[in-house]
Backbone as CSV, one residue per row, in Angstrom:
resi,resn,N_x,N_y,N_z,CA_x,CA_y,CA_z,C_x,C_y,C_z
1,MET,0.849,-1.200,0.000,0.000,0.000,0.000,0.875,1.237,0.000
2,ARG,0.533,2.215,-0.810,1.327,3.440,-0.914,1.162,4.278,0.343
3,HIS,2.302,4.712,0.881,2.272,5.626,2.018,2.329,7.051,1.492
4,SER,1.514,7.934,2.040,1.489,9.314,1.567,2.751,10.046,1.970
5,VAL,3.023,11.167,1.299,4.171,11.991,1.638,4.087,12.448,3.077
6,ARG,2.891,12.753,3.536,2.751,13.236,4.909,3.176,12.163,5.898
7,THR,2.822,10.885,5.625,3.229,9.805,6.502,4.736,9.619,6.457
8,ARG,5.276,9.682,5.255,6.716,9.467,5.106,7.531,10.604,5.680
9,LEU,6.972,11.813,5.750,7.701,12.945,6.308,8.049,12.719,7.773
10,ALA,7.178,12.038,8.495,7.439,11.802,9.909,8.703,10.977,10.078
11,VAL,8.881,9.986,9.189,10.084,9.176,9.222,11.274,9.955,8.677
12,ALA,11.016,10.749,7.635,12.100,11.463,6.966,12.698,12.544,7.839
13,ALA,11.926,13.110,8.761,12.437,14.191,9.605,13.665,13.732,10.379
14,THR,13.588,12.501,10.939,14.727,11.968,11.670,15.881,11.689,10.722
15,ALA,15.563,11.113,9.568,16.610,10.803,8.598,17.286,12.054,8.088
16,ALA,16.491,13.113,7.878,17.058,14.363,7.366,18.003,14.976,8.364
17,THR,17.668,14.865,9.666,18.540,15.410,10.698,19.867,14.675,10.693
18,LEU,19.785,13.325,10.575,21.007,12.533,10.530,21.798,12.819,9.261
19,LEU,21.083,13.071,8.160,21.731,13.373,6.890,22.561,14.630,6.976
20,ALA,22.047,15.626,7.691,22.743,16.905,7.783,24.073,16.767,8.492
21,LEU,24.181,15.782,9.442,25.392,15.642,10.221,26.579,15.221,9.372
22,PRO,26.458,14.151,8.584,27.601,13.803,7.761,27.912,14.831,6.707
23,LEU,26.891,15.522,6.188,27.158,16.570,5.212,28.005,17.660,5.831
24,ALA,27.642,18.072,7.054,28.385,19.125,7.724,29.769,18.647,8.082
25,ALA,29.869,17.369,8.506,31.139,16.853,8.966,32.155,16.750,7.842
26,CYS,31.690,16.407,6.624,32.644,16.190,5.539,32.743,17.378,4.604
27,SER,31.910,18.417,4.822,31.844,19.514,3.865,33.162,20.241,3.725
28,GLY,33.997,20.232,4.751,35.245,20.983,4.658,36.426,20.124,4.271
29,SER,36.185,18.886,3.824,37.273,17.957,3.575,38.251,18.455,2.530
30,SER,37.766,19.074,1.466,38.664,19.539,0.422,39.149,20.957,0.692
31,ALA,38.705,21.556,1.786,39.138,22.908,2.124,39.917,22.913,3.432
32,SER,40.502,21.751,3.768,41.187,21.627,5.045,42.532,22.327,5.055
33,SER,43.105,22.565,3.860,44.372,23.288,3.817,44.145,24.748,4.124
34,GLU,45.225,25.430,4.521,45.106,26.840,4.893,44.687,27.701,3.703
35,SER,45.076,27.290,2.499,44.777,28.108,1.333,43.328,27.963,0.872
36,GLY,42.703,26.816,1.158,41.338,26.600,0.700,41.287,26.416,-0.803
37,HIS,40.084,26.588,-1.356,39.905,26.373,-2.792,38.997,27.437,-3.375
38,TRP,39.448,28.092,-4.444,38.641,29.058,-5.181,38.136,28.381,-6.450
39,ALA,36.905,28.683,-6.845,36.327,28.045,-8.029,37.149,28.324,-9.281
40,LYS,37.676,29.541,-9.398,38.453,29.905,-10.580,39.895,30.228,-10.220
41,SER,40.104,31.313,-9.473,41.456,31.722,-9.092,41.391,32.555,-7.830
42,GLU,42.475,32.629,-7.127,42.524,33.366,-5.866,42.120,34.829,-6.076
43,GLY,41.234,35.307,-5.236,40.798,36.697,-5.309,39.617,36.927,-6.238
44,THR,39.117,35.860,-6.874,37.964,35.980,-7.773,36.810,35.118,-7.248
45,ILE,35.668,35.750,-7.037,34.468,35.047,-6.598,33.593,34.770,-7.815
46,VAL,33.282,33.520,-8.050,32.424,33.136,-9.177,30.988,33.043,-8.667
47,PHE,30.084,33.791,-9.314,28.699,33.944,-8.876,27.773,33.190,-9.816
48,GLY,27.040,32.221,-9.288,26.124,31.438,-10.104,24.674,31.748,-9.791
49,ALA,23.833,31.817,-10.817,22.416,32.125,-10.628,21.588,31.413,-11.690
50,VAL,20.314,31.208,-11.386,19.402,30.597,-12.350,18.944,31.653,-13.360
51,PRO,19.171,31.436,-14.645,18.763,32.418,-15.660,17.279,32.285,-15.991
52,ASP,16.417,32.737,-15.069,14.982,32.535,-15.266,14.341,33.576,-16.169
53,GLN,15.103,34.528,-16.628,14.572,35.524,-17.551,15.719,36.152,-18.330
54,ALA,15.418,36.794,-19.439,16.452,37.445,-20.229,17.121,38.529,-19.399
55,GLY,18.427,38.602,-19.495,19.135,39.644,-18.777,19.471,39.295,-17.340
56,SER,19.459,37.996,-16.985,19.747,37.615,-15.612,21.130,38.084,-15.184
57,ASP,22.090,38.067,-16.109,23.443,38.517,-15.782,23.424,39.968,-15.317
58,SER,22.810,40.849,-16.116,22.773,42.267,-15.746,21.874,42.501,-14.532
59,ASN,20.840,41.666,-14.377,19.937,41.837,-13.247,20.606,41.519,-11.925
60,SER,21.595,40.633,-11.927,22.302,40.295,-10.695,23.559,41.144,-10.497
61,LYS,23.873,41.975,-11.481,25.111,42.750,-11.446,25.230,43.633,-10.197
62,PRO,24.179,44.330,-9.759,24.317,45.160,-8.557,24.744,44.367,-7.324
63,LEU,24.223,43.155,-7.156,24.629,42.334,-6.020,26.086,41.908,-6.174
64,GLU,26.479,41.562,-7.388,27.870,41.187,-7.642,28.807,42.355,-7.321
65,GLU,28.420,43.550,-7.755,29.262,44.731,-7.510,29.312,45.082,-6.022
66,TYR,28.214,44.830,-5.313,28.196,45.081,-3.871,29.164,44.138,-3.163
67,ILE,29.174,42.864,-3.577,30.115,41.903,-3.006,31.552,42.366,-3.253
68,GLU,31.801,42.868,-4.456,33.137,43.379,-4.775,33.545,44.507,-3.833
69,LYS,32.633,45.455,-3.630,32.930,46.606,-2.784,33.141,46.199,-1.326
70,LYS,32.369,45.246,-0.847,32.448,44.834,0.553,33.639,43.920,0.848
71,THR,34.055,43.147,-0.148,35.116,42.163,0.093,36.466,42.539,-0.502
72,GLY,36.461,43.361,-1.557,37.705,43.679,-2.242,38.078,42.641,-3.285
73,TYR,37.236,41.624,-3.460,37.501,40.595,-4.454,36.817,40.938,-5.774
74,LYS,37.317,40.374,-6.857,36.662,40.478,-8.147,35.528,39.457,-8.183
75,VAL,34.389,39.815,-8.783,33.263,38.887,-8.899,32.949,38.669,-10.369
76,GLU,32.855,37.417,-10.764,32.520,37.052,-12.138,31.225,36.245,-12.161
77,TYR,30.385,36.519,-13.134,29.117,35.791,-13.302,29.372,34.495,-14.043
78,TYR,28.808,33.398,-13.545,28.936,32.104,-14.208,27.666,31.836,-15.014
79,PRO,27.767,31.790,-16.337,26.565,31.606,-17.162,26.021,30.186,-17.077
80,THR,24.729,30.064,-16.798,24.061,28.765,-16.803,22.790,28.886,-17.637
81,SER,22.387,27.786,-18.249,21.232,27.823,-19.147,19.932,27.437,-18.464
82,ASP,20.032,26.698,-17.357,18.827,26.243,-16.672,19.171,25.755,-15.269
83,TYR,18.151,25.253,-14.543,18.358,24.742,-13.188,19.416,23.643,-13.169
84,THR,19.309,22.728,-14.127,20.207,21.570,-14.142,21.660,21.976,-14.268
85,SER,21.935,22.957,-15.135,23.327,23.374,-15.332,23.871,24.119,-14.113
86,LEU,23.009,24.829,-13.395,23.458,25.495,-12.167,23.808,24.454,-11.107
87,ILE,22.966,23.436,-10.962,23.225,22.365,-10.000,24.532,21.660,-10.340
88,ALA,24.745,21.412,-11.634,25.965,20.740,-12.073,27.196,21.590,-11.779
89,ALA,27.089,22.908,-12.002,28.219,23.803,-11.744,28.570,23.819,-10.257
90,ALA,27.543,23.886,-9.410,27.783,23.897,-7.965,28.383,22.571,-7.514
91,SER,27.869,21.477,-8.042,28.347,20.150,-7.661,29.799,19.937,-8.082
92,ALA,30.198,20.579,-9.178,31.565,20.443,-9.683,32.519,21.460,-9.063
93,GLY,32.022,22.291,-8.140,32.876,23.278,-7.495,33.250,24.444,-8.384
94,LYS,32.382,24.759,-9.368,32.694,25.824,-10.321,32.153,27.187,-9.919
95,VAL,31.403,27.258,-8.809,30.906,28.548,-8.321,31.245,28.699,-6.844
96,ASP,31.486,29.940,-6.431,31.781,30.240,-5.026,30.553,30.754,-4.299
97,VAL,29.638,31.371,-5.043,28.392,31.894,-4.485,27.268,31.449,-5.404
98,MET,26.142,31.060,-4.818,25.016,30.612,-5.634,23.717,31.180,-5.079
99,THR,22.924,31.769,-5.966,21.566,32.146,-5.604,20.630,31.213,-6.357
100,SER,19.705,30.606,-5.648,18.883,29.562,-6.246,17.590,29.391,-5.460
101,GLY,16.799,28.409,-5.854,15.661,27.998,-5.049,16.133,26.980,-4.029
102,GLY,15.317,26.729,-3.015,15.688,25.772,-1.988,15.897,24.370,-2.532
103,LEU,15.083,23.964,-3.510,15.216,22.635,-4.083,16.554,22.465,-4.790
104,GLN,16.956,23.465,-5.572,18.234,23.367,-6.278,19.409,23.291,-5.295
105,TYR,19.288,24.028,-4.186,20.342,23.968,-3.166,20.461,22.552,-2.604
106,VAL,19.330,21.945,-2.238,19.354,20.596,-1.668,19.842,19.586,-2.708
107,GLN,19.371,19.717,-3.944,19.827,18.807,-4.995,21.340,18.910,-5.184
108,ALA,21.837,20.139,-5.196,23.273,20.347,-5.415,24.101,19.739,-4.286
109,THR,23.698,19.976,-3.035,24.471,19.426,-1.920,24.365,17.908,-1.871
110,ASN,23.216,17.362,-2.251,23.081,15.909,-2.299,23.929,15.290,-3.398
111,LYS,24.309,16.110,-4.366,25.169,15.632,-5.452,26.634,15.989,-5.206
112,GLY,26.929,16.470,-3.994,28.323,16.696,-3.629,28.763,18.143,-3.532
113,ALA,27.888,19.090,-3.848,28.280,20.505,-3.754,28.561,20.874,-2.297
114,LYS,29.667,21.514,-2.057,30.024,21.939,-0.704,29.637,23.408,-0.545
115,MET,28.319,23.627,-0.499,27.758,24.963,-0.378,26.940,25.037,0.913
116,ALA,26.933,26.205,1.543,26.153,26.392,2.761,25.333,27.672,2.645
117,PRO,24.034,27.627,2.947,23.220,28.844,2.897,23.597,29.782,4.036
118,VAL,23.705,31.057,3.718,24.021,32.062,4.754,22.913,33.099,4.858
119,ALA,22.034,33.151,3.861,20.924,34.108,3.852,19.848,33.604,2.905
120,ALA,18.659,34.185,3.020,17.554,33.864,2.110,16.991,35.167,1.569
121,THR,16.692,35.208,0.291,16.230,36.437,-0.342,14.758,36.700,-0.048
122,LEU,14.427,37.971,0.108,13.054,38.394,0.338,12.318,38.490,-0.996
123,THR,11.015,38.286,-0.959,10.226,38.294,-2.194,9.422,39.562,-2.393
124,SER,9.486,40.474,-1.431,8.725,41.712,-1.515,9.367,42.761,-0.622
125,PRO,9.234,44.041,-0.969,9.795,45.095,-0.109,8.998,45.283,1.176
126,ASP,7.839,44.654,1.262,6.950,44.862,2.406,6.992,43.736,3.429
127,VAL,7.924,42.788,3.284,7.980,41.649,4.200,9.372,41.498,4.794
128,ASP,9.444,40.814,5.941,10.743,40.484,6.513,10.921,38.974,6.631
129,ASP,9.940,38.206,6.127,10.014,36.751,6.063,10.350,36.378,4.623
130,PRO,11.442,35.657,4.406,11.833,35.320,3.033,10.951,34.280,2.361
131,GLY,10.064,33.642,3.121,9.211,32.620,2.532,8.185,33.179,1.572
132,TYR,7.659,32.300,0.735,6.628,32.680,-0.231,5.696,31.492,-0.401
133,TYR,4.832,31.502,-1.392,3.850,30.429,-1.543,3.869,29.811,-2.932
134,SER,3.733,28.507,-2.939,3.451,27.768,-4.162,1.935,27.733,-4.270
135,GLU,1.396,28.267,-5.363,-0.055,28.380,-5.467,-0.614,27.449,-6.552
136,ALA,-1.700,26.782,-6.200,-2.414,25.916,-7.142,-3.428,26.769,-7.882
137,ILE,-3.403,26.720,-9.206,-4.251,27.600,-10.004,-5.059,26.808,-11.028
138,VAL,-6.205,27.368,-11.395,-7.073,26.774,-12.415,-7.576,27.896,-13.323
139,PRO,-8.070,27.571,-14.521,-8.625,28.607,-15.395,-9.815,29.293,-14.719
140,LYS,-9.987,30.554,-15.009,-11.131,31.285,-14.456,-12.428,30.588,-14.856
141,GLY,-13.310,30.363,-13.883,-14.579,29.715,-14.157,-14.511,28.205,-14.179
142,SER,-13.360,27.634,-13.838,-13.204,26.181,-13.849,-14.125,25.519,-12.825
143,ASP,-14.544,24.298,-13.149,-15.359,23.516,-12.225,-14.511,22.900,-11.113
144,ILE,-13.191,22.938,-11.280,-12.285,22.374,-10.273,-12.146,23.365,-9.124
145,LYS,-12.616,22.985,-7.962,-12.574,23.855,-6.789,-11.591,23.366,-5.734
146,ASP,-11.142,22.132,-5.900,-10.245,21.522,-4.925,-9.267,20.617,-5.672
147,LEU,-8.037,20.485,-5.165,-7.038,19.693,-5.870,-7.391,18.215,-5.954
148,SER,-8.295,17.754,-5.126,-8.722,16.366,-5.250,-9.415,16.125,-6.596
149,ASP,-9.908,17.210,-7.206,-10.568,17.106,-8.512,-9.571,17.070,-9.665
150,ALA,-8.277,17.145,-9.340,-7.257,17.140,-10.391,-6.977,15.741,-10.922
151,LYS,-7.532,14.719,-10.293,-7.296,13.348,-10.742,-7.820,13.172,-12.165
152,GLY,-6.951,12.654,-13.019,-7.314,12.445,-14.409,-7.150,13.670,-15.285
153,LYS,-6.668,14.763,-14.717,-6.534,16.026,-15.452,-5.091,16.268,-15.893
154,THR,-4.913,17.316,-16.705,-3.579,17.762,-17.107,-3.115,18.834,-16.132
155,VAL,-1.938,18.628,-15.559,-1.414,19.543,-14.538,-0.137,20.202,-15.032
156,CYS,-0.113,21.526,-14.998,1.059,22.290,-15.410,2.021,22.481,-14.242
157,PHE,3.262,22.077,-14.440,4.339,22.369,-13.508,5.322,23.297,-14.209
158,VAL,6.251,23.849,-13.449,7.242,24.760,-14.030,8.397,23.979,-14.637
159,ASP,9.055,23.172,-13.803,10.259,22.450,-14.200,10.466,21.346,-13.167
160,PRO,11.018,20.194,-13.542,11.238,19.132,-12.563,12.190,19.532,-11.434
161,ASN,12.929,20.626,-11.612,13.847,21.090,-10.574,13.338,22.345,-9.872
162,SER,12.081,22.683,-10.071,11.513,23.887,-9.460,10.991,23.600,-8.058
163,THR,11.330,24.482,-7.117,10.906,24.296,-5.729,9.399,24.471,-5.590
164,SER,8.908,25.672,-5.905,7.478,25.954,-5.739,6.649,25.460,-6.914
165,GLY,7.276,25.352,-8.088,6.549,24.968,-9.290,6.520,23.477,-9.565
166,PHE,7.131,22.673,-8.684,7.084,21.219,-8.851,7.039,20.493,-7.501
167,LEU,8.109,20.615,-6.715,8.174,19.894,-5.441,6.978,20.192,-4.544
168,PHE,6.691,21.479,-4.326,5.577,21.825,-3.443,4.222,21.671,-4.146
169,GLY,4.236,21.620,-5.474,3.017,21.296,-6.196,2.646,19.837,-5.967
170,LEU,3.638,18.948,-6.059,3.397,17.536,-5.789,2.952,17.324,-4.343
171,TYR,3.543,18.074,-3.439,3.164,17.962,-2.027,1.692,18.310,-1.834
172,GLN,1.226,19.363,-2.526,-0.185,19.746,-2.417,-1.101,18.689,-3.023
173,LEU,-0.688,18.110,-4.138,-1.487,17.061,-4.761,-1.550,15.822,-3.866
174,ASP,-0.424,15.501,-3.244,-0.408,14.365,-2.332,-1.354,14.596,-1.151
175,LYS,-1.351,15.792,-0.607,-2.253,16.102,0.511,-3.712,15.989,0.086
176,ALA,-3.961,16.203,-1.212,-5.334,16.105,-1.736,-5.727,14.665,-2.063
177,GLY,-4.780,13.733,-1.869,-5.098,12.325,-2.053,-4.656,11.712,-3.366
178,LEU,-3.917,12.464,-4.201,-3.458,11.920,-5.473,-2.119,11.203,-5.297
179,ASP,-1.895,10.234,-6.163,-0.648,9.467,-6.148,0.423,10.276,-6.879
180,VAL,1.485,10.676,-6.162,2.533,11.486,-6.781,3.820,10.694,-7.011
181,ASP,3.746,9.369,-6.839,4.896,8.533,-7.161,4.949,8.342,-8.672
182,PRO,6.096,8.593,-9.300,6.172,8.472,-10.757,6.044,7.034,-11.230
183,THR,5.417,6.870,-12.370,5.265,5.540,-12.965,6.300,5.282,-14.047
184,GLY,7.013,6.333,-14.446,8.014,6.221,-15.495,8.428,7.600,-15.955
185,GLU,9.039,7.672,-17.123,9.490,8.946,-17.680,9.056,9.060,-19.132
186,ASP,8.848,10.315,-19.575,8.507,10.531,-20.975,9.776,10.586,-21.820
187,ALA,9.632,10.915,-23.098,10.781,10.924,-24.011,11.829,11.953,-23.622
188,ASN,11.420,12.973,-22.853,12.362,14.015,-22.433,12.954,13.749,-21.054
189,GLY,12.635,12.609,-20.481,13.165,12.279,-19.165,12.373,12.871,-18.016
190,ASN,11.205,13.456,-18.317,10.362,14.030,-17.267,9.461,12.948,-16.669
191,PRO,9.154,13.038,-15.384,8.346,11.996,-14.744,6.907,11.963,-15.239
192,GLU,6.344,10.761,-15.267,4.940,10.559,-15.606,4.231,9.994,-14.375
193,PHE,2.916,10.232,-14.292,2.161,9.852,-13.104,0.874,9.129,-13.472
194,LYS,0.382,8.322,-12.553,-0.828,7.551,-12.783,-2.088,8.415,-12.698
195,ASP,-2.138,9.320,-11.725,-3.373,10.053,-11.436,-3.567,11.337,-12.241
196,PHE,-2.536,11.776,-12.958,-2.658,13.011,-13.738,-1.581,13.048,-14.810
197,THR,-1.802,13.885,-15.817,-0.822,14.079,-16.886,-0.015,15.337,-16.591
198,ALA,1.285,15.202,-16.474,2.142,16.342,-16.143,2.621,17.053,-17.402
199,HIS,2.536,18.374,-17.374,3.066,19.211,-18.456,4.028,20.203,-17.826
200,PHE,5.240,20.317,-18.380,6.239,21.225,-17.828,6.348,22.457,-18.707
201,ALA,5.907,23.598,-18.159,5.818,24.839,-18.937,7.163,25.519,-19.125
202,GLY,8.103,25.324,-18.194,9.428,25.908,-18.343,9.681,27.141,-17.511
203,ALA,8.623,27.831,-17.084,8.765,29.034,-16.258,7.449,29.274,-15.521
204,HIS,7.512,30.033,-14.426,6.307,30.286,-13.633,5.250,31.046,-14.438
205,ASP,5.688,32.073,-15.174,4.710,32.847,-15.943,4.099,32.007,-17.058
206,LYS,4.896,31.089,-17.637,4.381,30.236,-18.702,3.386,29.219,-18.151
207,SER,3.597,28.777,-16.925,2.645,27.860,-16.297,1.307,28.557,-16.110
208,ALA,1.339,29.797,-15.601,0.107,30.562,-15.407,-0.576,30.850,-16.738
209,GLN,0.220,31.159,-17.766,-0.346,31.447,-19.080,-1.014,30.205,-19.680
210,ALA,-0.389,29.040,-19.490,-0.955,27.804,-20.026,-2.277,27.472,-19.342
211,VAL,-2.356,27.725,-18.042,-3.604,27.488,-17.320,-4.674,28.471,-17.790
212,ALA,-4.304,29.729,-17.918,-5.264,30.745,-18.358,-5.807,30.445,-19.747
213,ALA,-4.977,29.810,-20.592,-5.377,29.487,-21.964,-6.068,28.129,-22.066
214,ASP,-6.368,27.516,-20.908,-7.037,26.214,-20.865,-6.202,25.088,-21.459
215,GLN,-4.885,25.290,-21.514,-4.007,24.224,-21.984,-3.752,23.212,-20.867
216,CYS,-3.953,23.648,-19.630,-3.839,22.783,-18.463,-5.069,22.995,-17.588
217,ASP,-5.543,21.927,-16.975,-6.715,22.023,-16.101,-6.345,22.612,-14.743
218,VAL,-5.135,22.313,-14.316,-4.610,22.782,-13.035,-3.147,23.146,-13.249
219,GLY,-2.611,24.048,-12.452,-1.204,24.396,-12.565,-0.646,24.877,-11.246
220,PHE,0.671,25.077,-11.239,1.339,25.608,-10.057,2.306,26.704,-10.475
221,ALA,2.365,27.755,-9.656,3.272,28.869,-9.889,3.496,29.586,-8.563
222,GLU,4.599,30.312,-8.458,4.858,31.057,-7.228,3.887,32.225,-7.130
223,ASP,3.677,32.682,-5.896,2.643,33.689,-5.649,2.861,35.007,-6.381
224,THR,4.127,35.387,-6.621,4.383,36.657,-7.304,3.887,36.638,-8.748
225,ILE,3.683,35.450,-9.300,3.140,35.290,-10.645,1.642,35.012,-10.580
226,ALA,1.242,34.117,-9.684,-0.152,33.680,-9.624,-1.101,34.777,-9.154
227,GLU,-0.705,35.523,-8.131,-1.605,36.527,-7.571,-1.960,37.636,-8.569
228,PRO,-0.978,38.221,-9.278,-1.331,39.242,-10.278,-2.235,38.693,-11.380
229,ALA,-1.968,37.441,-11.803,-2.801,36.839,-12.851,-4.225,36.629,-12.345
230,ALA,-4.360,36.283,-11.065,-5.689,36.095,-10.478,-6.435,37.423,-10.386
231,LYS,-5.718,38.471,-10.049,-6.344,39.796,-9.945,-6.815,40.293,-11.302
232,LYS,-6.105,39.906,-12.344,-6.507,40.280,-13.701,-7.712,39.469,-14.172
233,GLY,-8.035,38.412,-13.449,-9.163,37.574,-13.834,-8.811,36.463,-14.790
234,ASP,-7.498,36.206,-14.983,-7.083,35.167,-15.922,-7.219,33.772,-15.323
235,ILE,-7.004,33.671,-14.013,-6.999,32.375,-13.337,-7.649,32.513,-11.966
236,SER,-7.832,31.391,-11.299,-8.287,31.382,-9.905,-7.312,30.562,-9.082
237,VAL,-7.052,30.991,-7.861,-6.165,30.269,-6.946,-7.021,29.380,-6.051
238,ILE,-6.716,28.087,-6.009,-7.531,27.164,-5.209,-6.755,26.513,-4.066
239,GLY,-5.475,26.871,-3.924,-4.681,26.306,-2.832,-3.304,26.921,-2.800
240,LYS,-2.635,26.803,-1.661,-1.280,27.340,-1.548,-0.527,26.623,-0.440
241,GLU,0.801,26.654,-0.534,1.661,26.028,0.464,2.900,26.900,0.658
242,TYR,3.263,27.128,1.921,4.422,27.965,2.250,5.709,27.286,1.787
243,VAL,6.605,28.096,1.198,7.885,27.608,0.685,9.016,28.451,1.288
244,PRO,10.039,27.845,1.855,11.177,28.618,2.356,11.829,29.415,1.228
245,GLY,12.187,30.659,1.507,12.756,31.531,0.489,14.072,31.031,-0.075
246,GLY,14.391,31.486,-1.275,15.591,31.031,-1.971,16.871,31.398,-1.251
247,PRO,17.803,30.461,-1.116,19.041,30.728,-0.385,20.115,31.433,-1.196
248,LEU,20.929,32.186,-0.483,22.203,32.671,-0.981,23.244,31.790,-0.306
249,SER,23.938,31.004,-1.090,24.864,30.005,-0.537,26.307,30.348,-0.869
250,VAL,27.202,29.982,0.034,28.632,30.256,-0.124,29.402,28.941,-0.066
251,SER,30.413,28.826,-0.912,31.230,27.621,-0.935,31.984,27.450,0.376
252,GLU,31.871,26.264,0.946,32.596,25.951,2.175,34.059,25.646,1.893
253,GLN,34.440,25.600,0.622,35.828,25.330,0.256,36.668,26.598,0.169
254,LEU,36.019,27.755,0.155,36.774,29.004,0.118,37.655,29.119,1.354
255,PRO,38.781,29.818,1.256,39.576,30.090,2.455,38.710,30.780,3.501
256,GLU,38.995,30.539,4.762,38.135,31.037,5.834,37.927,32.545,5.767
257,GLU,38.975,33.289,5.507,38.848,34.752,5.448,37.898,35.173,4.334
258,ALA,38.042,34.551,3.157,37.178,34.886,2.026,35.739,34.494,2.318
259,ARG,35.554,33.313,2.911,34.208,32.844,3.233,33.522,33.803,4.209
260,THR,34.270,34.293,5.190,33.714,35.231,6.173,33.335,36.547,5.519
261,LYS,34.195,37.055,4.660,33.936,38.341,3.995,32.702,38.251,3.094
262,VAL,32.611,37.184,2.330,31.486,37.027,1.411,30.189,36.836,2.192
263,THR,30.248,36.055,3.249,29.065,35.832,4.077,28.554,37.143,4.663
264,GLU,29.462,37.950,5.212,29.069,39.240,5.791,28.476,40.156,4.729
265,ALA,29.022,40.110,3.519,28.495,40.941,2.430,27.075,40.536,2.075
266,LEU,26.830,39.240,1.939,25.501,38.766,1.562,24.473,39.028,2.657
267,GLN,24.879,38.871,3.901,23.939,39.086,5.003,23.627,40.558,5.229
268,SER,24.446,41.425,4.683,24.198,42.869,4.818,23.628,43.486,3.551
269,ALA,23.323,42.637,2.568,22.939,43.131,1.242,21.474,43.549,1.168
270,THR,21.110,44.545,1.975,19.789,45.144,1.825,19.825,46.073,0.619
271,VAL,18.673,46.400,0.096,18.620,47.319,-1.048,19.216,48.669,-0.651
272,GLU,18.928,49.112,0.574,19.436,50.400,1.053,20.963,50.389,1.120
273,ASN,21.529,49.297,1.630,22.989,49.210,1.735,23.650,49.145,0.366
274,ILE,23.020,48.440,-0.554,23.578,48.341,-1.905,23.578,49.717,-2.573
275,LYS,22.483,50.447,-2.433,22.425,51.791,-3.005,23.430,52.721,-2.341
276,ALA,23.545,52.620,-1.009,24.453,53.494,-0.264,25.920,53.241,-0.619
277,SER,26.212,52.035,-1.117,27.599,51.713,-1.477,28.020,52.357,-2.780
278,GLY,27.066,52.968,-3.490,27.384,53.623,-4.757,27.156,52.763,-5.978
279,VAL,26.629,51.554,-5.778,26.351,50.648,-6.896,25.139,51.147,-7.677
280,THR,25.229,51.088,-8.991,24.108,51.484,-9.841,23.052,50.378,-9.860
281,ILE,21.823,50.729,-9.537,20.733,49.757,-9.492,20.057,49.668,-10.864
282,THR,20.031,48.472,-11.438,19.389,48.272,-12.733,17.893,48.014,-12.534
283,PRO,17.066,48.327,-13.555,15.616,48.095,-13.431,15.274,46.650,-13.098
284,GLY,15.917,45.701,-13.768,15.641,44.295,-13.518,15.959,43.886,-12.098
285,PHE,17.055,44.420,-11.560,17.438,44.101,-10.182,16.434,44.695,-9.202
286,GLU,16.044,45.925,-9.430,15.120,46.610,-8.529,13.750,45.935,-8.507
287,GLU,13.366,45.329,-9.620,12.068,44.664,-9.708,12.059,43.288,-9.049
288,GLY,13.236,42.681,-8.904,13.268,41.303,-8.416,14.036,41.055,-7.140
289,TYR,14.799,42.061,-6.657,15.589,41.854,-5.447,15.149,42.833,-4.364
290,PHE,14.825,42.289,-3.188,14.309,43.135,-2.107,15.085,42.963,-0.808
291,GLY,16.289,42.394,-0.916,17.119,42.202,0.266,17.152,40.745,0.695
292,ALA,17.840,40.499,1.803,17.990,39.128,2.298,18.043,39.129,3.816
293,THR,17.684,38.013,4.410,17.771,37.850,5.855,18.699,36.676,6.173
294,LYS,19.331,36.729,7.315,20.269,35.686,7.720,19.536,34.370,7.971
295,GLU,19.972,33.308,7.298,19.401,31.977,7.494,20.532,30.958,7.390
296,ASP,20.257,29.729,7.813,21.245,28.665,7.677,20.572,27.380,7.214
297,GLU,21.311,26.281,7.272,20.826,24.990,6.782,19.498,24.578,7.391
298,SER,19.288,24.872,8.670,18.075,24.412,9.350,16.797,24.981,8.725
299,TYR,16.901,26.159,8.114,15.734,26.791,7.499,15.184,25.946,6.352
300,TYR,16.035,25.123,5.750,15.643,24.330,4.583,15.349,22.865,4.925
301,SER,15.126,22.572,6.210,14.854,21.193,6.610,13.556,20.659,5.985
302,THR,12.561,21.532,5.813,11.303,21.098,5.194,11.541,20.605,3.770
303,ILE,12.352,21.349,3.030,12.647,20.951,1.655,13.449,19.663,1.643
304,ARG,14.411,19.533,2.534,15.206,18.311,2.584,14.324,17.102,2.941
305,ASP,13.352,17.327,3.849,12.427,16.257,4.218,11.578,15.830,3.019
306,LEU,11.017,16.826,2.300,10.202,16.510,1.125,11.037,15.811,0.058
307,CYS,12.281,16.252,-0.082,13.170,15.653,-1.070,13.385,14.173,-0.806
308,SER,13.407,13.802,0.458,13.670,12.409,0.799,12.423,11.535,0.671
309,THR,11.272,12.151,0.449,10.028,11.380,0.386,9.324,11.456,-0.964
310,ILE,9.571,12.513,-1.719,8.950,12.644,-3.050,9.988,12.233,-4.087
311,SER,9.904,11.004,-4.528,10.940,10.445,-5.405,11.003,11.138,-6.760
312,ALA,9.893,11.716,-7.212,9.880,12.370,-8.519,10.817,13.570,-8.563
313,ALA,11.134,14.160,-7.409,12.016,15.323,-7.378,13.464,14.963,-7.627
314,LYS,13.812,13.680,-7.500,15.160,13.192,-7.783,16.228,13.963,-7.010
315,CYS,15.907,14.370,-5.801,16.895,15.147,-5.052,17.507,14.378,-3.909
316,ALA,17.109,13.138,-3.719,17.715,12.346,-2.662,18.867,11.506,-3.212
317,ASP,19.040,11.536,-4.529,20.089,10.738,-5.156,21.433,11.420,-5.035
318,LYS,22.437,10.655,-4.708,23.802,11.168,-4.671,24.358,11.230,-6.067
């Protein structure tokens, strides 16, 4: 008999705690020398980010320049094409700093990345909690009022590596009684399910657009995308689940002095401090970055627990 994610989480909580211990214990193994390890070269911080929209490089530039001013190090942007390539870069030790979703952070560390979260980014200028919501959406006027009605329907997800657009979407479906264990994979390597047909839109806005266009009966997107679309009357929100905010992670292989300097820079990177440092704020950065709050590994225990119980997320694999 299939055990639900909620049942398995009770067991996974203990396992996740034990999992964190060996990760922490061995994370500094390759940085045990006094010199440590830089992703590229001494004095250069390599910055990795998910390119979720055009211009991601320039949009993150103010934060990169702030790190430069605070640490005295040169900062270089590491180009990645998608979630998978960012995870691969972190796992291979090719980035010193990574901004990502919680799921990508857990996937990367489970694949060997020696990264540690030091802060979590805020999603709005009006909040001090970095968390946000994964929202379940349906076309306006849909007969589907509850996720239990999604059985047999087409469900839009963002990406198999998306925190709010996949992992927490599956969690909501599981709570509604649907089977979220994969039955196999399609031609593109994406998971298939017994109780619903999964469609991967590629981005949060595309997931909302596909639902609004009746291409999907149900979908998932982060609240910053879903709420405006709902206000416009394009879709309706029928459920939501809290998601820990995206981490700013620092390589544990960096020399201790560099790791301390970068950590202090990221934890102080409020919008006000970045502006006060003389950094030019770009429109894209101002629209998407609202500061960060100090967090550590424990903040992401929920994601690590879900990762160990939802096999479709493929984040428990080493």
